[in-house]
Z-matrix of the N, CA and C atoms (Angstrom, degrees):
N
C 1 1.450
C 2 1.527 1 109.96
N 3 1.310 2 117.07 1 125.35
C 4 1.460 3 120.74 2 178.85
C 5 1.528 4 110.08 3 -85.33
N 6 1.292 5 116.46 4 126.80
C 7 1.473 6 122.76 5 178.87
C 8 1.504 7 108.81 6 -118.61
N 9 1.312 8 116.75 7 126.82
C 10 1.472 9 120.66 8 174.26
C 11 1.515 10 108.61 9 -81.87
N 12 1.324 11 116.19 10 109.14
C 13 1.449 12 120.16 11 -176.00
C 14 1.548 13 110.41 12 -113.70
N 15 1.309 14 116.43 13 31.29
C 16 1.460 15 120.07 14 174.80
C 17 1.532 16 110.13 15 -128.06
N 18 1.323 17 114.88 16 156.71
C 19 1.448 18 120.18 17 174.84
C 20 1.548 19 109.48 18 -148.10
N 21 1.304 20 116.74 19 161.23
C 22 1.463 21 120.70 20 -178.95
C 23 1.536 22 110.15 21 -109.47
N 24 1.309 23 115.99 22 140.97
C 25 1.454 24 122.75 23 173.68
C 26 1.517 25 108.26 24 -146.93
N 27 1.333 26 117.27 25 -173.51
C 28 1.452 27 120.13 26 176.32
C 29 1.514 28 109.88 27 -103.39
N 30 1.330 29 116.40 28 152.04
C 31 1.468 30 120.95 29 -172.58
C 32 1.527 31 110.51 30 -83.16
N 33 1.307 32 117.77 31 -43.18
C 34 1.479 33 122.18 32 -176.15
C 35 1.516 34 110.37 33 -140.01
N 36 1.322 35 118.02 34 161.77
C 37 1.467 36 120.66 35 177.39
C 38 1.535 37 111.92 36 -58.37
N 39 1.333 38 116.23 37 150.63
C 40 1.475 39 120.67 38 179.84
C 41 1.529 40 108.03 39 -150.21
N 42 1.328 41 115.22 40 166.08
C 43 1.467 42 120.33 41 -177.61
C 44 1.537 43 111.16 42 -133.73
N 45 1.321 44 114.01 43 158.01
C 46 1.451 45 122.40 44 174.68
C 47 1.517 46 109.08 45 -142.37
N 48 1.324 47 117.00 46 159.98
C 49 1.486 48 120.38 47 179.99
C 50 1.509 49 109.99 48 -140.87
N 51 1.320 50 114.63 49 138.23
C 52 1.479 51 121.33 50 175.19
C 53 1.535 52 107.26 51 -136.17
N 54 1.327 53 115.52 52 136.06
C 55 1.487 54 121.44 53 178.21
C 56 1.497 55 109.31 54 -121.88
N 57 1.334 56 115.00 55 139.10
C 58 1.474 57 120.76 56 179.03
C 59 1.522 58 109.60 57 -153.04
N 60 1.318 59 115.81 58 116.75
C 61 1.450 60 123.58 59 176.24
C 62 1.545 61 112.63 60 48.96
N 63 1.304 62 114.44 61 47.65
C 64 1.475 63 120.06 62 175.96
C 65 1.512 64 113.37 63 89.53
N 66 1.303 65 120.24 64 -21.09
C 67 1.459 66 122.96 65 178.21
C 68 1.526 67 109.78 66 -81.57
N 69 1.328 68 115.15 67 139.84
C 70 1.476 69 120.81 68 175.53
C 71 1.510 70 108.40 69 -112.88
N 72 1.331 71 116.49 70 134.63
C 73 1.446 72 123.32 71 178.26
C 74 1.516 73 107.76 72 -119.75
N 75 1.331 74 115.27 73 106.62
C 76 1.457 75 121.34 74 -177.30
C 77 1.540 76 107.30 75 -101.15
N 78 1.311 77 116.55 76 116.57
C 79 1.450 78 121.77 77 -177.46
C 80 1.531 79 110.05 78 -103.68
N 81 1.309 80 115.97 79 133.28
C 82 1.461 81 121.95 80 179.01
C 83 1.551 82 108.94 81 -126.36
N 84 1.308 83 116.87 82 121.98
C 85 1.467 84 122.29 83 180.00
C 86 1.534 85 110.28 84 -108.72
N 87 1.320 86 116.59 85 138.42
C 88 1.456 87 121.49 86 -177.63
C 89 1.530 88 111.35 87 -133.54
N 90 1.318 89 117.58 88 140.54
C 91 1.473 90 119.76 89 168.18
C 92 1.515 91 107.26 90 -77.73
N 93 1.310 92 118.04 91 131.47
C 94 1.475 93 123.08 92 -177.58
C 95 1.529 94 110.32 93 -139.57
N 96 1.334 95 114.85 94 161.32
C 97 1.472 96 117.25 95 -177.73
C 98 1.531 97 112.31 96 -134.89
N 99 1.348 98 117.96 97 -6.42
C 100 1.461 99 120.02 98 -177.15
C 101 1.521 100 109.90 99 -152.24
N 102 1.349 101 115.14 100 152.71
C 103 1.455 102 120.34 101 -179.46
C 104 1.548 103 110.53 102 -64.18
N 105 1.329 104 116.87 103 -35.32
C 106 1.479 105 119.48 104 178.76
C 107 1.521 106 111.10 105 -60.95
N 108 1.306 107 117.18 106 -39.93
C 109 1.468 108 122.29 107 177.39
C 110 1.508 109 110.29 108 -63.01
N 111 1.324 110 117.37 109 -42.31
C 112 1.467 111 122.55 110 178.82
C 113 1.527 112 110.62 111 -61.33
N 114 1.329 113 116.26 112 -45.19
C 115 1.478 114 120.04 113 -179.66
C 116 1.528 115 112.04 114 -60.05
N 117 1.337 116 115.11 115 -38.60
C 118 1.474 117 119.49 116 178.29
C 119 1.530 118 111.13 117 -65.56
N 120 1.320 119 117.25 118 -41.37
C 121 1.469 120 121.25 119 178.51
C 122 1.510 121 111.01 120 -65.47
N 123 1.338 122 116.65 121 -42.26
C 124 1.481 123 119.73 122 -179.65
C 125 1.524 124 110.09 123 -63.90
N 126 1.324 125 117.90 124 -41.20
C 127 1.460 126 121.45 125 177.61
C 128 1.527 127 110.81 126 -63.16
N 129 1.343 128 115.17 127 -44.08
C 130 1.457 129 120.13 128 -178.90
C 131 1.530 130 111.81 129 -61.70
N 132 1.348 131 116.21 130 -40.78
C 133 1.442 132 119.12 131 -176.23
C 134 1.544 133 111.92 132 -80.38
N 135 1.310 134 117.12 133 -24.44
C 136 1.463 135 117.78 134 172.73
C 137 1.530 136 110.87 135 -66.15
N 138 1.299 137 115.69 136 -36.52
C 139 1.501 138 120.32 137 176.83
C 140 1.515 139 110.03 138 -72.28
N 141 1.345 140 116.97 139 -44.14
C 142 1.459 141 121.98 140 -177.01
C 143 1.524 142 111.40 141 -62.39
N 144 1.337 143 117.20 142 -41.54
C 145 1.467 144 122.89 143 -178.89
C 146 1.515 145 109.49 144 -112.99
N 147 1.308 146 117.77 145 47.48
C 148 1.475 147 122.01 146 -175.05
C 149 1.535 148 112.77 147 -63.14
N 150 1.338 149 117.01 148 -21.76
C 151 1.467 150 120.70 149 -178.16
C 152 1.524 151 113.18 150 -91.76
N 153 1.323 152 117.48 151 3.99
C 154 1.487 153 120.26 152 179.83
C 155 1.510 154 109.50 153 -80.89
N 156 1.347 155 116.41 154 151.60
C 157 1.459 156 122.50 155 179.63
C 158 1.537 157 112.32 156 -69.84
N 159 1.320 158 115.70 157 -44.07
C 160 1.488 159 120.41 158 -177.71
C 161 1.533 160 110.28 159 -138.52
N 162 1.328 161 114.64 160 148.12
C 163 1.475 162 121.15 161 170.44
C 164 1.530 163 106.65 162 -132.42
N 165 1.299 164 115.21 163 93.87
C 166 1.455 165 121.64 164 -177.07
C 167 1.534 166 109.97 165 -96.79
N 168 1.310 167 116.62 166 155.25
C 169 1.467 168 117.01 167 -176.82
C 170 1.516 169 112.23 168 -156.49
N 171 1.324 170 114.80 169 166.88
C 172 1.453 171 123.58 170 170.60
C 173 1.523 172 107.39 171 -149.00
N 174 1.334 173 115.37 172 144.77
C 175 1.457 174 118.69 173 174.84
C 176 1.525 175 110.66 174 -142.41
N 177 1.330 176 114.48 175 159.04
C 178 1.453 177 121.48 176 178.16
C 179 1.518 178 108.53 177 -144.01
N 180 1.323 179 116.36 178 135.08
C 181 1.480 180 121.57 179 -176.89
C 182 1.506 181 110.73 180 -130.81
N 183 1.365 182 113.81 181 152.57
C 184 1.458 183 120.21 182 173.15
C 185 1.508 184 112.40 183 90.39
N 186 1.366 185 116.23 184 142.54
C 187 1.439 186 118.23 185 -178.16
C 188 1.525 187 112.14 186 -67.17
N 189 1.327 188 116.93 187 -18.24
C 190 1.459 189 120.60 188 174.57
C 191 1.545 190 111.37 189 -92.67
N 192 1.335 191 116.31 190 1.40
C 193 1.461 192 122.33 191 179.08
C 194 1.527 193 113.45 192 55.79
N 195 1.342 194 115.09 193 37.04
C 196 1.432 195 120.99 194 -173.40
C 197 1.542 196 113.58 195 -88.46
N 198 1.327 197 117.28 196 -14.32
C 199 1.459 198 120.26 197 179.69
C 200 1.540 199 109.11 198 -114.80
N 201 1.306 200 116.43 199 120.43
C 202 1.445 201 118.31 200 -178.23
C 203 1.540 202 109.85 201 -155.96
N 204 1.332 203 113.40 202 163.46
C 205 1.476 204 118.07 203 177.32
C 206 1.534 205 109.02 204 -161.44
N 207 1.335 206 115.70 205 148.63
C 208 1.464 207 121.78 206 174.96
C 209 1.497 208 107.94 207 -128.84
N 210 1.358 209 115.13 208 149.98
C 211 1.475 210 119.49 209 -177.14
C 212 1.525 211 108.72 210 -145.27
N 213 1.335 212 116.24 211 127.16
C 214 1.472 213 122.04 212 -179.34
C 215 1.517 214 113.93 213 -90.55
N 216 1.338 215 116.87 214 -13.17
C 217 1.476 216 122.17 215 177.61
C 218 1.521 217 113.84 216 44.01
N 219 1.308 218 115.76 217 50.20
C 220 1.472 219 119.61 218 175.09
C 221 1.512 220 116.60 219 92.38
N 222 1.324 221 117.41 220 -12.73
C 223 1.460 222 120.34 221 174.06
C 224 1.541 223 108.17 222 -73.37
N 225 1.332 224 119.48 223 158.57
C 226 1.464 225 120.44 224 178.99
C 227 1.516 226 110.35 225 -54.71
N 228 1.332 227 116.24 226 140.60
C 229 1.452 228 121.70 227 -175.14
C 230 1.539 229 113.03 228 -52.11
N 231 1.315 230 115.14 229 130.40
C 232 1.463 231 120.66 230 176.83
C 233 1.501 232 115.86 231 85.05
N 234 1.364 233 117.27 232 0.78
C 235 1.469 234 118.14 233 -176.22
C 236 1.525 235 113.68 234 -98.33
N 237 1.343 236 118.89 235 -6.58
C 238 1.456 237 120.19 236 -175.90
C 239 1.520 238 112.40 237 -128.83
N 240 1.339 239 117.57 238 -69.24
C 241 1.467 240 120.16 239 -177.91
C 242 1.490 241 113.33 240 -57.99
N 243 1.337 242 117.20 241 -41.51
C 244 1.456 243 120.56 242 -178.52
C 245 1.522 244 113.30 243 -63.30
N 246 1.349 245 119.57 244 -49.48
C 247 1.466 246 118.36 245 177.02
C 248 1.551 247 114.21 246 -66.20
N 249 1.325 248 116.99 247 -27.59
C 250 1.455 249 118.99 248 173.33
C 251 1.527 250 110.45 249 -64.85
N 252 1.318 251 115.20 250 -48.41
C 253 1.461 252 120.05 251 177.41
C 254 1.535 253 111.75 252 -61.43
N 255 1.324 254 115.27 253 -35.40
C 256 1.469 255 119.83 254 177.53
C 257 1.503 256 111.74 255 -57.69
N 258 1.354 257 118.35 256 -36.82
C 259 1.457 258 120.26 257 177.97
C 260 1.529 259 111.56 258 -74.79
N 261 1.306 260 117.86 259 -37.22
C 262 1.455 261 121.12 260 174.73
C 263 1.527 262 109.94 261 -55.70
N 264 1.347 263 115.29 262 -48.09
C 265 1.478 264 119.25 263 179.61
C 266 1.514 265 113.35 264 -71.49
N 267 1.320 266 117.33 265 -31.49
C 268 1.440 267 120.13 266 177.99
C 269 1.522 268 112.45 267 -61.53
N 270 1.335 269 114.72 268 -36.24
C 271 1.481 270 120.08 269 177.35
C 272 1.539 271 111.80 270 -86.04
N 273 1.341 272 117.10 271 -5.00
C 274 1.468 273 121.72 272 178.13
C 275 1.522 274 113.14 273 70.38
N 276 1.341 275 116.78 274 38.71
C 277 1.460 276 120.41 275 -171.49
C 278 1.533 277 112.75 276 -103.65
N 279 1.320 278 115.74 277 157.49
C 280 1.456 279 123.22 278 169.06
C 281 1.514 280 107.77 279 -145.06
N 282 1.341 281 115.39 280 177.48
C 283 1.477 282 120.53 281 -173.83
C 284 1.526 283 110.58 282 51.97
N 285 1.328 284 113.77 283 49.90
C 286 1.500 285 120.82 284 -176.41
C 287 1.499 286 110.07 285 -143.58
N 288 1.328 287 115.70 286 142.20
C 289 1.451 288 125.52 287 172.04
C 290 1.517 289 108.52 288 -120.67
N 291 1.327 290 117.84 289 130.91
C 292 1.486 291 122.03 290 173.35
C 293 1.529 292 108.01 291 -122.70
N 294 1.317 293 113.89 292 119.87
C 295 1.482 294 120.39 293 175.33
C 296 1.515 295 107.66 294 -108.27
N 297 1.343 296 117.76 295 133.57
C 298 1.450 297 121.59 296 175.50
C 299 1.530 298 107.92 297 -118.28
N 300 1.340 299 116.10 298 115.99
C 301 1.465 300 122.53 299 -179.17
C 302 1.524 301 108.75 300 -96.28
N 303 1.349 302 116.03 301 127.81
C 304 1.462 303 118.21 302 -179.28
C 305 1.537 304 111.11 303 -112.88
N 306 1.321 305 113.91 304 125.35
C 307 1.468 306 120.41 305 167.86
C 308 1.517 307 107.87 306 -99.42
N 309 1.331 308 116.22 307 116.52
C 310 1.461 309 121.28 308 -173.93
C 311 1.522 310 111.15 309 -71.46
N 312 1.309 311 115.88 310 133.25
C 313 1.472 312 120.53 311 -176.09
C 314 1.492 313 115.52 312 -99.77
N 315 1.370 314 117.25 313 6.77
C 316 1.457 315 119.91 314 177.16
C 317 1.510 316 114.66 315 97.14
N 318 1.306 317 118.54 316 -11.30
C 319 1.461 318 122.57 317 178.89
C 320 1.513 319 110.25 318 -118.04
N 321 1.333 320 116.95 319 128.18
C 322 1.450 321 120.78 320 177.82
C 323 1.548 322 109.88 321 -75.06
N 324 1.321 323 114.88 322 136.54
C 325 1.489 324 119.76 323 -174.06
C 326 1.517 325 113.13 324 -95.50
N 327 1.296 326 117.11 325 -14.11
C 328 1.492 327 119.33 326 -177.67
C 329 1.519 328 110.48 327 78.36
N 330 1.315 329 116.12 328 167.25
C 331 1.466 330 121.38 329 -176.80
C 332 1.514 331 112.53 330 -57.67
N 333 1.315 332 116.48 331 -48.67
C 334 1.473 333 121.15 332 -177.61
C 335 1.516 334 111.16 333 -64.57
N 336 1.323 335 115.34 334 -41.91
C 337 1.471 336 119.67 335 179.47
C 338 1.526 337 112.07 336 -64.37
N 339 1.348 338 117.01 337 -40.37
C 340 1.457 339 120.71 338 179.48
C 341 1.518 340 111.18 339 -65.41
N 342 1.318 341 115.75 340 -45.03
C 343 1.487 342 119.03 341 -179.90
C 344 1.515 343 110.41 342 -59.98
N 345 1.327 344 116.48 343 -44.12
C 346 1.463 345 119.46 344 177.65
C 347 1.520 346 112.98 345 -62.41
N 348 1.340 347 116.34 346 -40.53
C 349 1.465 348 120.27 347 -178.32
C 350 1.528 349 111.71 348 -66.46
N 351 1.317 350 117.84 349 -48.01
C 352 1.483 351 119.48 350 -179.49
C 353 1.503 352 111.05 351 -68.26
N 354 1.312 353 117.21 352 -37.97
C 355 1.461 354 120.96 353 177.68
C 356 1.537 355 110.64 354 -62.52
N 357 1.320 356 117.22 355 -47.26
C 358 1.465 357 121.55 356 -177.11
C 359 1.514 358 111.96 357 -66.81
N 360 1.354 359 116.25 358 -42.95
C 361 1.443 360 119.84 359 179.33
C 362 1.534 361 110.77 360 -59.99
N 363 1.350 362 115.86 361 -46.36
C 364 1.469 363 121.20 362 -179.84
C 365 1.514 364 109.92 363 -62.73
N 366 1.326 365 116.51 364 -41.73
C 367 1.475 366 121.45 365 178.09
C 368 1.536 367 110.65 366 -58.64
N 369 1.309 368 116.49 367 -45.30
C 370 1.458 369 120.54 368 -177.91
C 371 1.540 370 111.57 369 -62.61
N 372 1.346 371 115.63 370 -41.86
C 373 1.475 372 119.04 371 179.04
C 374 1.518 373 111.82 372 -62.61
N 375 1.324 374 115.80 373 -45.48
C 376 1.469 375 119.99 374 -178.21
C 377 1.539 376 110.34 375 -69.82
N 378 1.331 377 115.73 376 -38.85
C 379 1.481 378 119.01 377 179.43
C 380 1.526 379 110.86 378 -64.09
N 381 1.312 380 117.72 379 -30.08
C 382 1.462 381 120.92 380 179.89
C 383 1.524 382 113.21 381 -82.35
N 384 1.312 383 117.36 382 -0.65
C 385 1.485 384 121.29 383 -177.65
C 386 1.541 385 108.41 384 -97.28
N 387 1.322 386 112.53 385 168.65
C 388 1.484 387 119.35 386 172.69
C 389 1.512 388 107.45 387 -100.54
N 390 1.326 389 116.72 388 117.46
C 391 1.454 390 121.48 389 179.74
C 392 1.524 391 110.01 390 -88.77
N 393 1.334 392 115.62 391 129.54
C 394 1.465 393 119.99 392 -177.29
C 395 1.539 394 108.91 393 -122.29
N 396 1.323 395 115.01 394 159.26
C 397 1.458 396 120.71 395 176.32
C 398 1.528 397 108.43 396 -108.34
N 399 1.323 398 116.76 397 128.33
C 400 1.466 399 122.13 398 -179.97
C 401 1.522 400 109.80 399 -113.40
N 402 1.322 401 114.09 400 154.24
C 403 1.468 402 121.73 401 179.72
C 404 1.500 403 110.45 402 -103.07
N 405 1.313 404 117.42 403 132.73
C 406 1.475 405 122.62 404 177.48
C 407 1.527 406 109.16 405 -83.11
N 408 1.338 407 116.19 406 130.19
C 409 1.455 408 120.75 407 -177.98
C 410 1.524 409 111.59 408 -124.77
N 411 1.324 410 115.01 409 149.28
C 412 1.458 411 122.25 410 173.40
C 413 1.516 412 108.39 411 -100.52
N 414 1.329 413 115.74 412 137.90
C 415 1.457 414 122.27 413 -177.69
C 416 1.528 415 109.54 414 -114.76
N 417 1.350 416 117.15 415 129.39
C 418 1.440 417 122.62 416 -179.04
C 419 1.536 418 109.47 417 -135.40
N 420 1.341 419 115.23 418 158.60
C 421 1.454 420 121.16 419 168.18
C 422 1.539 421 106.42 420 -110.43
N 423 1.325 422 115.67 421 129.61
C 424 1.455 423 121.01 422 -179.69
C 425 1.525 424 109.20 423 -113.56
N 426 1.348 425 116.72 424 130.33
C 427 1.460 426 121.90 425 179.78
C 428 1.514 427 108.78 426 -124.22
N 429 1.343 428 115.51 427 138.39
C 430 1.473 429 120.62 428 -174.30
C 431 1.537 430 109.48 429 -161.44
N 432 1.319 431 115.87 430 163.62
C 433 1.470 432 119.99 431 176.58
C 434 1.529 433 109.59 432 -80.56
N 435 1.345 434 115.11 433 157.54
C 436 1.463 435 119.26 434 -178.73
C 437 1.519 436 111.76 435 -60.25
N 438 1.314 437 116.73 436 -28.46
C 439 1.491 438 119.87 437 -179.54
C 440 1.514 439 112.02 438 -62.55
N 441 1.332 440 117.57 439 -22.57
C 442 1.466 441 121.46 440 -179.16
C 443 1.530 442 113.21 441 -94.24
N 444 1.328 443 116.64 442 4.03
C 445 1.470 444 121.28 443 -173.66
C 446 1.549 445 112.47 444 -52.82
N 447 1.313 446 117.33 445 -50.97
C 448 1.480 447 119.40 446 -175.89
C 449 1.504 448 112.54 447 -60.03
N 450 1.324 449 116.69 448 -41.72
C 451 1.475 450 120.91 449 -178.30
C 452 1.517 451 110.98 450 -68.21
N 453 1.327 452 117.28 451 -39.43
C 454 1.461 453 121.40 452 178.64
C 455 1.540 454 109.03 453 -66.51
N 456 1.314 455 117.56 454 -47.12
C 457 1.462 456 121.04 455 -178.20
C 458 1.528 457 112.44 456 -62.56
N 459 1.331 458 116.46 457 -32.69
C 460 1.475 459 119.28 458 177.88
C 461 1.525 460 110.43 459 -64.10
N 462 1.331 461 116.89 460 -42.41
C 463 1.472 462 120.38 461 178.63
C 464 1.526 463 110.28 462 -65.30
N 465 1.296 464 117.03 463 -44.14
C 466 1.470 465 121.40 464 179.62
C 467 1.519 466 110.89 465 -58.31
N 468 1.341 467 116.53 466 -41.75
C 469 1.449 468 120.93 467 178.81
C 470 1.532 469 112.76 468 -70.98
N 471 1.332 470 115.26 469 -45.04
C 472 1.476 471 120.62 470 -176.90
C 473 1.536 472 109.95 471 -62.04
N 474 1.312 473 117.34 472 -39.24
C 475 1.470 474 122.66 473 -174.45
C 476 1.525 475 113.06 474 -94.69
N 477 1.318 476 116.56 475 1.79
C 478 1.484 477 122.95 476 179.76
C 479 1.522 478 109.56 477 53.92
N 480 1.314 479 116.49 478 53.11
C 481 1.456 480 123.92 479 -176.77
C 482 1.543 481 109.48 480 -92.01
N 483 1.323 482 116.86 481 130.34
C 484 1.459 483 121.51 482 178.54
C 485 1.510 484 110.85 483 -77.34
N 486 1.346 485 116.00 484 147.40
C 487 1.446 486 121.29 485 -175.74
C 488 1.544 487 111.20 486 -128.89
N 489 1.328 488 116.29 487 143.38
C 490 1.456 489 122.38 488 172.96
C 491 1.527 490 109.25 489 -144.56
N 492 1.311 491 116.95 490 167.68
C 493 1.472 492 122.25 491 176.27
C 494 1.522 493 114.00 492 47.54
N 495 1.316 494 115.97 493 54.89
C 496 1.458 495 120.32 494 179.25
C 497 1.518 496 110.32 495 -77.28
N 498 1.322 497 116.24 496 136.96
C 499 1.479 498 121.65 497 175.11
C 500 1.544 499 106.59 498 -137.67
N 501 1.341 500 115.65 499 109.77
C 502 1.449 501 120.81 500 -176.15
C 503 1.523 502 110.62 501 -110.94
N 504 1.311 503 115.17 502 134.87
C 505 1.466 504 122.36 503 177.15
C 506 1.519 505 105.67 504 -171.34
N 507 1.347 506 117.18 505 -151.61
C 508 1.463 507 119.33 506 174.66
C 509 1.530 508 109.32 507 -62.07
N 510 1.341 509 113.46 508 -37.00
C 511 1.472 510 120.32 509 172.04
C 512 1.535 511 108.45 510 -112.87
N 513 1.300 512 116.60 511 132.08
C 514 1.467 513 120.98 512 -174.05
C 515 1.527 514 110.73 513 -117.09
N 516 1.317 515 115.16 514 153.72
C 517 1.479 516 119.99 515 174.02
C 518 1.512 517 108.65 516 -148.07
N 519 1.330 518 115.77 517 145.17
C 520 1.469 519 122.42 518 178.08
C 521 1.524 520 107.95 519 -143.38
N 522 1.297 521 118.30 520 136.59
C 523 1.440 522 122.09 521 169.56
C 524 1.536 523 108.05 522 -87.36
N 525 1.295 524 116.45 523 127.45
C 526 1.471 525 120.78 524 -176.34
C 527 1.510 526 110.95 525 -125.89
N 528 1.322 527 116.08 526 156.90
C 529 1.493 528 119.81 527 172.92
C 530 1.515 529 109.10 528 -146.82
N 531 1.336 530 115.14 529 150.21
C 532 1.454 531 121.91 530 -176.16
C 533 1.512 532 109.22 531 -155.64
N 534 1.309 533 116.19 532 160.74
C 535 1.446 534 121.47 533 179.73
C 536 1.529 535 110.75 534 -59.38
N 537 1.333 536 115.61 535 138.62
C 538 1.446 537 120.29 536 -179.93
C 539 1.549 538 112.37 537 -57.69
N 540 1.311 539 115.78 538 -31.54
C 541 1.484 540 119.59 539 -176.34
C 542 1.538 541 112.32 540 -67.70
N 543 1.327 542 118.01 541 -18.38
C 544 1.479 543 120.20 542 179.19
C 545 1.500 544 113.04 543 -105.15
N 546 1.331 545 117.58 544 4.07
C 547 1.467 546 121.44 545 -174.69
C 548 1.504 547 113.15 546 -56.22
N 549 1.301 548 118.32 547 -44.56
C 550 1.450 549 121.89 548 -176.94
C 551 1.507 550 111.14 549 -59.09
N 552 1.320 551 118.44 550 -43.64
C 553 1.457 552 122.38 551 -179.70
C 554 1.543 553 111.51 552 -69.83
N 555 1.350 554 115.66 553 -41.37
C 556 1.463 555 119.87 554 -178.21
C 557 1.530 556 109.99 555 -63.94
N 558 1.334 557 116.81 556 -48.51
C 559 1.475 558 119.57 557 -178.00
C 560 1.538 559 110.69 558 -65.18
N 561 1.315 560 116.55 559 -34.02
C 562 1.471 561 119.66 560 177.97
C 563 1.514 562 111.48 561 -64.43
N 564 1.341 563 115.33 562 -41.21
C 565 1.473 564 119.07 563 -179.82
C 566 1.511 565 110.90 564 -66.82
N 567 1.331 566 117.90 565 -41.16
C 568 1.455 567 119.06 566 179.39
C 569 1.526 568 112.22 567 -69.33
N 570 1.346 569 116.20 568 -34.13
C 571 1.460 570 119.89 569 -178.54
C 572 1.547 571 111.11 570 -67.68
N 573 1.350 572 114.75 571 -19.18
C 574 1.474 573 119.00 572 178.51
C 575 1.508 574 113.35 573 -77.41
N 576 1.343 575 117.17 574 -5.24
C 577 1.466 576 121.92 575 177.13
C 578 1.500 577 108.32 576 -109.63
N 579 1.294 578 118.14 577 116.36
C 580 1.466 579 121.09 578 177.86
C 581 1.499 580 111.41 579 -68.17
N 582 1.338 581 116.60 580 147.30
C 583 1.456 582 120.80 581 175.54
C 584 1.518 583 115.00 582 90.90
N 585 1.328 584 117.54 583 8.65
C 586 1.465 585 121.04 584 179.20
C 587 1.533 586 108.24 585 -104.13
N 588 1.318 587 115.38 586 135.58
C 589 1.473 588 120.61 587 175.83
C 590 1.516 589 108.42 588 -113.58
N 591 1.355 590 115.80 589 122.92
C 592 1.448 591 121.56 590 178.00
C 593 1.511 592 109.85 591 -111.67
N 594 1.315 593 118.70 592 127.18
C 595 1.460 594 123.19 593 -179.85
C 596 1.545 595 109.44 594 -119.41
N 597 1.292 596 116.53 595 118.91
C 598 1.467 597 121.64 596 178.65
C 599 1.503 598 110.83 597 -68.66
N 600 1.350 599 117.03 598 134.82
C 601 1.475 600 122.34 599 178.73
C 602 1.520 601 111.29 600 -105.69
N 603 1.331 602 116.71 601 -61.81
C 604 1.449 603 120.26 602 -178.92
C 605 1.522 604 110.48 603 -168.56
N 606 1.335 605 115.05 604 170.29
C 607 1.459 606 122.50 605 174.18
C 608 1.523 607 107.35 606 -121.65
N 609 1.322 608 116.93 607 126.15
C 610 1.458 609 121.69 608 -178.54
C 611 1.529 610 110.21 609 -135.07
């Protein structure tokens, strides 16, 4: 079974700018990994750009892109958050937040004009960033007796499995992580050795 265990995001924060009939649209893109982090950034930028008319945004989280939100912040429905998200998806990104700050220039742009402005500003911010590919990994804790050390270590070496928090004694434990795409094979190999306890921690 082929499993896609990679995703794309941006490496560092970046900005973009779009101007239309006196209005300025300042787009800020951030790599993020949790909703709490996003809330902190949104609060920070509301204070930083407190004199702006609108602060619209879109974000997407998780390698499966299952957590997302769009916000028009008072602009007509569908004219801001949706086109921002459209650019995030166009680049195939996740774990990203894009905020677009609008300073009103005195002239109304209409629905089409607003969609173009938010879309272009978001595009510029993402285009100015460095897009990277990340690997999704599964994290487990493995516990076993010292007598099984050689057999466990052989699997870790064969499968190129990363190790942390090693504790060796009569009873041993190691925190391990490996690409999600090899999980089925790794768990099968460990299950072939009696006396091993595997505890799932998380997938990142």
